[in-house]
KOLDRENKOL-235032 format. One record per residue (C-alpha): residue number from 1; x, y, z. Coordinates in steps of 0.1 Angstrom, whole numbers, plus 5000, padded with zeros to 4 digits. Last residue first. Example, Ala and Ser with C-alpha at 12.3 -4.5 7.8 and 13.67 -1.06 7.14 Angstrom:
// residues 2
n, X, Y, Z
2, 5137, 4989, 5071 .
1, 5123, 4955, 5078 .
END
This chain:
// residues 428
n, X, Y, Z
428, 4587, 5621, 6992 .
427, 4552, 5627, 6983 .
426, 4547, 5624, 6946 .
425, 4542, 5652, 6920 .
424, 4506, 5656, 6903 .
423, 4513, 5671, 6869 .
422, 4484, 5685, 6849 .
421, 4471, 5710, 6870 .
420, 4454, 5729, 6847 .
419, 4436, 5763, 6854 .
418, 4398, 5781, 6850 .
417, 4394, 5813, 6865 .
416, 4357, 5826, 6867 .
415, 4347, 5857, 6874 .
414, 4317, 5862, 6896 .
413, 4280, 5876, 6895 .
412, 4279, 5890, 6859 .
411, 4305, 5869, 6843 .
410, 4343, 5885, 6839 .
409, 4363, 5852, 6823 .
408, 4400, 5838, 6827 .
407, 4407, 5812, 6809 .
406, 4434, 5781, 6806 .
405, 4460, 5791, 6832 .
404, 4483, 5769, 6833 .
403, 4497, 5764, 6868 .
402, 4528, 5765, 6888 .
401, 4530, 5777, 6929 .
400, 4559, 5777, 6942 .
399, 4569, 5813, 6956 .
398, 4532, 5810, 6968 .
397, 4537, 5781, 6981 .
396, 4565, 5753, 6991 .
395, 4599, 5766, 6992 .
394, 4597, 5785, 7031 .
393, 4570, 5763, 7042 .
392, 4587, 5726, 7037 .
391, 4614, 5723, 7069 .
390, 4581, 5735, 7095 .
389, 4556, 5720, 7073 .
388, 4569, 5685, 7076 .
387, 4547, 5667, 7102 .
386, 4518, 5682, 7086 .
385, 4532, 5665, 7052 .
384, 4530, 5629, 7070 .
383, 4498, 5633, 7082 .
382, 4483, 5644, 7049 .
381, 4495, 5613, 7028 .
380, 4463, 5598, 7030 .
379, 4445, 5623, 7013 .
378, 4410, 5615, 7012 .
377, 4391, 5609, 6980 .
376, 4382, 5643, 6961 .
375, 4388, 5628, 6924 .
374, 4352, 5620, 6929 .
373, 4333, 5641, 6952 .
372, 4327, 5628, 6989 .
371, 4286, 5631, 6990 .
370, 4267, 5662, 6994 .
369, 4252, 5682, 7019 .
368, 4250, 5721, 7016 .
367, 4266, 5733, 7049 .
366, 4246, 5759, 7069 .
365, 4271, 5782, 7085 .
364, 4273, 5799, 7124 .
363, 4297, 5829, 7135 .
362, 4273, 5850, 7147 .
361, 4264, 5836, 7179 .
360, 4298, 5819, 7183 .
359, 4316, 5853, 7184 .
358, 4339, 5858, 7161 .
357, 4373, 5843, 7157 .
356, 4409, 5853, 7160 .
355, 4441, 5824, 7149 .
354, 4471, 5840, 7166 .
353, 4502, 5855, 7147 .
352, 4540, 5839, 7162 .
351, 4549, 5833, 7123 .
350, 4552, 5798, 7130 .
349, 4519, 5798, 7144 .
348, 4500, 5811, 7107 .
347, 4524, 5781, 7094 .
346, 4507, 5758, 7115 .
345, 4471, 5773, 7110 .
344, 4478, 5769, 7070 .
343, 4490, 5732, 7072 .
342, 4460, 5724, 7094 .
341, 4437, 5739, 7066 .
340, 4456, 5717, 7041 .
339, 4452, 5684, 7061 .
338, 4422, 5671, 7043 .
337, 4400, 5660, 7008 .
336, 4425, 5650, 6979 .
335, 4459, 5661, 6969 .
334, 4474, 5684, 6993 .
333, 4513, 5691, 6978 .
332, 4507, 5733, 6971 .
331, 4508, 5743, 7004 .
330, 4489, 5770, 7012 .
329, 4504, 5810, 7010 .
328, 4539, 5822, 7019 .
327, 4531, 5823, 7054 .
326, 4542, 5862, 7053 .
325, 4522, 5866, 7020 .
324, 4491, 5854, 7039 .
323, 4494, 5878, 7065 .
322, 4508, 5907, 7043 .
321, 4475, 5906, 7021 .
320, 4448, 5906, 7049 .
319, 4439, 5870, 7060 .
318, 4403, 5856, 7060 .
317, 4394, 5819, 7067 .
316, 4358, 5801, 7054 .
315, 4360, 5762, 7055 .
314, 4391, 5755, 7074 .
313, 4411, 5764, 7107 .
312, 4403, 5741, 7131 .
311, 4427, 5738, 7164 .
310, 4401, 5729, 7192 .
309, 4382, 5705, 7169 .
308, 4350, 5708, 7153 .
307, 4339, 5741, 7163 .
306, 4304, 5737, 7174 .
305, 4275, 5747, 7157 .
304, 4257, 5712, 7158 .
303, 4280, 5699, 7137 .
302, 4259, 5695, 7108 .
301, 4244, 5730, 7112 .
300, 4275, 5750, 7114 .
299, 4299, 5765, 7139 .
298, 4330, 5786, 7146 .
297, 4333, 5793, 7107 .
296, 4347, 5825, 7102 .
295, 4387, 5822, 7111 .
294, 4407, 5852, 7111 .
293, 4443, 5859, 7108 .
292, 4451, 5887, 7130 .
291, 4449, 5923, 7129 .
290, 4415, 5913, 7111 .
289, 4402, 5910, 7078 .
288, 4369, 5920, 7065 .
287, 4339, 5895, 7057 .
286, 4318, 5905, 7086 .
285, 4294, 5880, 7102 .
284, 4272, 5902, 7116 .
283, 4254, 5892, 7085 .
282, 4241, 5855, 7104 .
281, 4235, 5826, 7082 .
280, 4271, 5824, 7063 .
279, 4266, 5796, 7034 .
278, 4293, 5768, 7032 .
277, 4294, 5747, 7002 .
276, 4315, 5765, 6977 .
275, 4345, 5768, 7006 .
274, 4359, 5801, 7012 .
273, 4393, 5817, 7013 .
272, 4384, 5856, 7024 .
271, 4410, 5876, 7012 .
270, 4418, 5913, 7024 .
269, 4431, 5946, 7008 .
268, 4427, 5938, 6976 .
267, 4454, 5958, 6949 .
266, 4432, 5951, 6918 .
265, 4432, 5928, 6892 .
264, 4468, 5913, 6890 .
263, 4462, 5909, 6929 .
262, 4430, 5884, 6918 .
261, 4455, 5857, 6895 .
260, 4478, 5856, 6928 .
259, 4452, 5851, 6952 .
258, 4429, 5828, 6931 .
257, 4457, 5804, 6917 .
256, 4467, 5801, 6954 .
255, 4434, 5793, 6966 .
254, 4435, 5768, 6938 .
253, 4465, 5754, 6955 .
252, 4447, 5745, 6987 .
251, 4419, 5729, 6971 .
250, 4441, 5705, 6952 .
249, 4411, 5681, 6934 .
248, 4434, 5648, 6921 .
247, 4443, 5650, 6886 .
246, 4414, 5646, 6859 .
245, 4414, 5680, 6837 .
244, 4404, 5712, 6848 .
243, 4400, 5729, 6878 .
242, 4377, 5760, 6889 .
241, 4390, 5791, 6906 .
240, 4357, 5808, 6913 .
239, 4366, 5851, 6924 .
238, 4342, 5872, 6939 .
237, 4345, 5906, 6940 .
236, 4344, 5930, 6972 .
235, 4337, 5964, 6980 .
234, 4316, 5961, 7014 .
233, 4289, 5979, 7025 .
232, 4280, 5951, 7046 .
231, 4243, 5947, 7034 .
230, 4265, 5938, 7000 .
229, 4283, 5913, 7016 .
228, 4245, 5891, 7025 .
227, 4232, 5903, 6994 .
226, 4260, 5885, 6972 .
225, 4266, 5856, 6998 .
224, 4227, 5844, 6997 .
223, 4223, 5836, 6957 .
222, 4263, 5833, 6951 .
221, 4260, 5803, 6978 .
220, 4234, 5785, 6963 .
219, 4247, 5789, 6921 .
218, 4281, 5774, 6935 .
217, 4263, 5746, 6953 .
216, 4243, 5740, 6922 .
215, 4274, 5742, 6898 .
214, 4295, 5720, 6924 .
213, 4316, 5702, 6897 .
212, 4349, 5715, 6906 .
211, 4354, 5748, 6925 .
210, 4377, 5765, 6950 .
209, 4361, 5804, 6960 .
208, 4384, 5831, 6967 .
207, 4363, 5865, 6981 .
206, 4383, 5893, 6974 .
205, 4376, 5922, 6997 .
204, 4383, 5957, 6994 .
203, 4382, 5972, 7026 .
202, 4370, 6000, 7049 .
201, 4342, 6006, 7020 .
200, 4339, 6041, 7005 .
199, 4302, 6059, 7011 .
198, 4270, 6058, 6999 .
197, 4269, 6034, 6961 .
196, 4282, 6007, 6979 .
195, 4313, 5986, 6956 .
194, 4306, 5953, 6937 .
193, 4322, 5929, 6913 .
192, 4315, 5897, 6897 .
191, 4316, 5912, 6865 .
190, 4289, 5938, 6874 .
189, 4268, 5935, 6905 .
188, 4242, 5962, 6909 .
187, 4215, 5945, 6896 .
186, 4219, 5915, 6925 .
185, 4184, 5898, 6924 .
184, 4181, 5896, 6885 .
183, 4212, 5880, 6884 .
182, 4201, 5852, 6906 .
181, 4170, 5847, 6887 .
180, 4196, 5844, 6854 .
179, 4213, 5819, 6872 .
178, 4184, 5795, 6884 .
177, 4166, 5786, 6910 .
176, 4144, 5756, 6906 .
175, 4161, 5736, 6935 .
174, 4151, 5767, 6965 .
173, 4174, 5770, 6990 .
172, 4161, 5783, 7026 .
171, 4185, 5799, 7046 .
170, 4170, 5812, 7083 .
169, 4187, 5846, 7089 .
168, 4205, 5858, 7117 .
167, 4212, 5897, 7125 .
166, 4198, 5919, 7094 .
165, 4226, 5940, 7083 .
164, 4216, 5976, 7069 .
163, 4231, 5997, 7091 .
162, 4266, 5989, 7082 .
161, 4289, 5984, 7110 .
160, 4321, 6004, 7110 .
159, 4304, 6030, 7093 .
158, 4316, 6034, 7055 .
157, 4335, 6061, 7046 .
156, 4327, 6093, 7034 .
155, 4333, 6095, 6996 .
154, 4358, 6119, 6975 .
153, 4379, 6087, 6969 .
152, 4353, 6070, 6945 .
151, 4357, 6029, 6947 .
150, 4350, 6014, 6912 .
149, 4383, 6022, 6897 .
148, 4400, 6002, 6921 .
147, 4435, 6015, 6917 .
146, 4429, 6050, 6933 .
145, 4408, 6032, 6961 .
144, 4440, 6003, 6966 .
143, 4465, 6037, 6972 .
142, 4441, 6060, 6994 .
141, 4433, 6028, 7015 .
140, 4471, 6015, 7020 .
139, 4478, 6050, 7037 .
138, 4445, 6046, 7063 .
137, 4455, 6005, 7066 .
136, 4468, 6011, 7102 .
135, 4442, 6040, 7114 .
134, 4416, 6018, 7102 .
133, 4427, 5986, 7113 .
132, 4414, 5990, 7152 .
131, 4374, 5998, 7142 .
130, 4371, 5964, 7122 .
129, 4378, 5948, 7156 .
128, 4353, 5971, 7175 .
127, 4316, 5948, 7172 .
126, 4338, 5914, 7179 .
125, 4356, 5932, 7210 .
124, 4326, 5940, 7224 .
123, 4308, 5902, 7217 .
122, 4340, 5886, 7226 .
121, 4343, 5906, 7263 .
120, 4303, 5895, 7272 .
119, 4313, 5859, 7267 .
118, 4350, 5868, 7281 .
117, 4329, 5882, 7312 .
116, 4305, 5856, 7323 .
115, 4326, 5832, 7339 .
114, 4338, 5861, 7361 .
113, 4305, 5874, 7366 .
112, 4298, 5837, 7375 .
111, 4326, 5836, 7402 .
110, 4320, 5866, 7413 .
109, 4288, 5862, 7425 .
108, 4299, 5829, 7441 .
107, 4326, 5848, 7458 .
106, 4300, 5876, 7470 .
105, 4271, 5847, 7481 .
104, 4299, 5830, 7504 .
103, 4314, 5863, 7518 .
102, 4276, 5873, 7530 .
101, 4271, 5837, 7544 .
100, 4303, 5840, 7562 .
99, 4291, 5873, 7578 .
98, 4260, 5862, 7585 .
97, 4276, 5834, 7605 .
96, 4299, 5849, 7624 .
95, 4271, 5880, 7632 .
94, 4248, 5849, 7644 .
93, 4275, 5835, 7665 .
92, 4284, 5867, 7679 .
91, 4248, 5872, 7695 .
90, 4248, 5843, 7707 .
89, 4280, 5850, 7724 .
88, 4264, 5879, 7740 .
87, 4231, 5860, 7748 .
86, 4248, 5838, 7767 .
85, 4270, 5867, 7786 .
84, 4239, 5890, 7790 .
83, 4221, 5861, 7808 .
82, 4249, 5851, 7828 .
81, 4253, 5890, 7836 .
80, 4216, 5884, 7852 .
79, 4226, 5859, 7872 .
78, 4253, 5880, 7884 .
77, 4238, 5909, 7891 .
76, 4208, 5890, 7908 .
75, 4231, 5879, 7933 .
74, 4242, 5911, 7946 .
73, 4211, 5925, 7963 .
72, 4186, 5893, 7963 .
71, 4180, 5869, 7934 .
70, 4146, 5852, 7943 .
69, 4127, 5885, 7939 .
68, 4100, 5865, 7922 .
67, 4109, 5885, 7891 .
66, 4141, 5878, 7893 .
65, 4134, 5840, 7891 .
64, 4111, 5846, 7866 .
63, 4135, 5861, 7841 .
62, 4163, 5835, 7849 .
61, 4139, 5806, 7841 .
60, 4127, 5828, 7810 .
59, 4163, 5822, 7798 .
58, 4160, 5793, 7772 .
57, 4137, 5810, 7751 .
56, 4141, 5846, 7743 .
55, 4133, 5872, 7770 .
54, 4109, 5893, 7752 .
53, 4081, 5874, 7775 .
52, 4098, 5880, 7804 .
51, 4085, 5919, 7803 .
50, 4116, 5946, 7808 .
49, 4128, 5966, 7832 .
48, 4142, 5932, 7849 .
47, 4157, 5941, 7883 .
46, 4192, 5949, 7896 .
45, 4209, 5958, 7928 .
44, 4236, 5976, 7942 .
43, 4262, 5992, 7966 .
42, 4242, 5967, 7994 .
41, 4223, 5984, 8021 .
40, 4241, 6010, 8044 .
39, 4228, 6039, 8021 .
38, 4191, 6036, 8031 .
37, 4173, 6016, 8008 .
36, 4156, 6028, 7973 .
35, 4123, 6009, 7965 .
34, 4127, 5972, 7962 .
33, 4128, 5958, 7923 .
32, 4161, 5936, 7931 .
31, 4162, 5932, 7969 .
30, 4177, 5953, 7995 .
29, 4184, 5987, 7979 .
28, 4213, 6017, 7980 .
27, 4217, 6018, 7943 .
26, 4204, 6005, 7915 .
25, 4218, 5990, 7883 .
24, 4197, 5979, 7858 .
23, 4207, 5946, 7835 .
22, 4173, 5944, 7818 .
21, 4179, 5976, 7799 .
20, 4214, 5959, 7786 .
19, 4193, 5926, 7773 .
18, 4168, 5959, 7757 .
17, 4196, 5974, 7740 .
16, 4210, 5937, 7724 .
15, 4173, 5932, 7712 .
14, 4176, 5965, 7690 .
13, 4205, 5953, 7674 .
12, 4197, 5920, 7668 .
11, 4168, 5934, 7652 .
10, 4184, 5959, 7629 .
9, 4209, 5930, 7622 .
8, 4184, 5903, 7612 .
7, 4167, 5933, 7591 .
6, 4200, 5944, 7571 .
5, 4207, 5907, 7561 .
4, 4175, 5903, 7546 .
3, 4179, 5933, 7528 .
2, 4210, 5925, 7514 .
1, 4203, 5891, 7503 .
END
């Protein structure tokens, strides 16, 4: 565009100079183009110095009239000036048109650029998010390094972005895979825990997975999640919280239990609340907490990799210990499927916190298809409970989570916590 404007401008500047030459004044002459005349002659005359072929279409008649000497001294000037004035107006019109074109092109470019800025900004911010926590967590890191024996204080800190990241992976789930095979694939995992040997992890992360009757899904998740987290150079532990008994499934309460029991073992920096049927596809989706509560599932295969709805805060979420305690954890009253993730989002917003998400290009998951489990039927009371959050959040959560701990077993790939919720309260 700039080169076209330059060429047009050069042409019209040159044409304007020629037009001025065509209106050349002569002193003491009788006719246009005649030799010099005595002083008594009329004071000026004009002659066309250029070839008439150079005159634009529409001006040739004037040019030929001057050539034929039909324009005498005095009258030729008026005729010549009319040509010049017409050309001048034409030139101004063209320049105005070019100016409008340049303005429109610039405006369109700025609009396109403005639309692209949020995308580029989200990617840049994604790669800098973890770094923003380093300064605020220096003191906490010293304490947690001392309490987690697997992390060695003399090691150098791990980089913000691990050099082992691969990006997007095509997931496959082998029906014949066994727990023993997954154990052999992850020899550095012991009792559900792992820490990088070459550096000190930036955060100590507890992965909490609520579970009941999903052994095959759990196996698939463990098979992919362990190498995924190891490539991110995280110091992590995986806790599977199993609900025993025949009461309706309570995902939120199981996650509260996992949080409380995990803190009895180590001073974790970050908690990932993770559904058993969602498997991450891209290891640039970093499993660390941010300065704000983080939602890691922007898209998944069964929704066309789009966010389910604007306020969606379920599937996989990441909150620091401070963030989770500030909202008093999950509600304990969501029995059956649905509502508990929206309840948590409302609690987060009530505490003036904002949900953040990684870029959609990396926050992608594969959902393992399954039918609705028996005992996890749709919770028909969820809308009523959501309307009560502002009144109940202070007394319904971590501080009111009652359960019976049946066992806590440190298996090679995960820590299994089995609890019983024998009494299901009614919603009032």
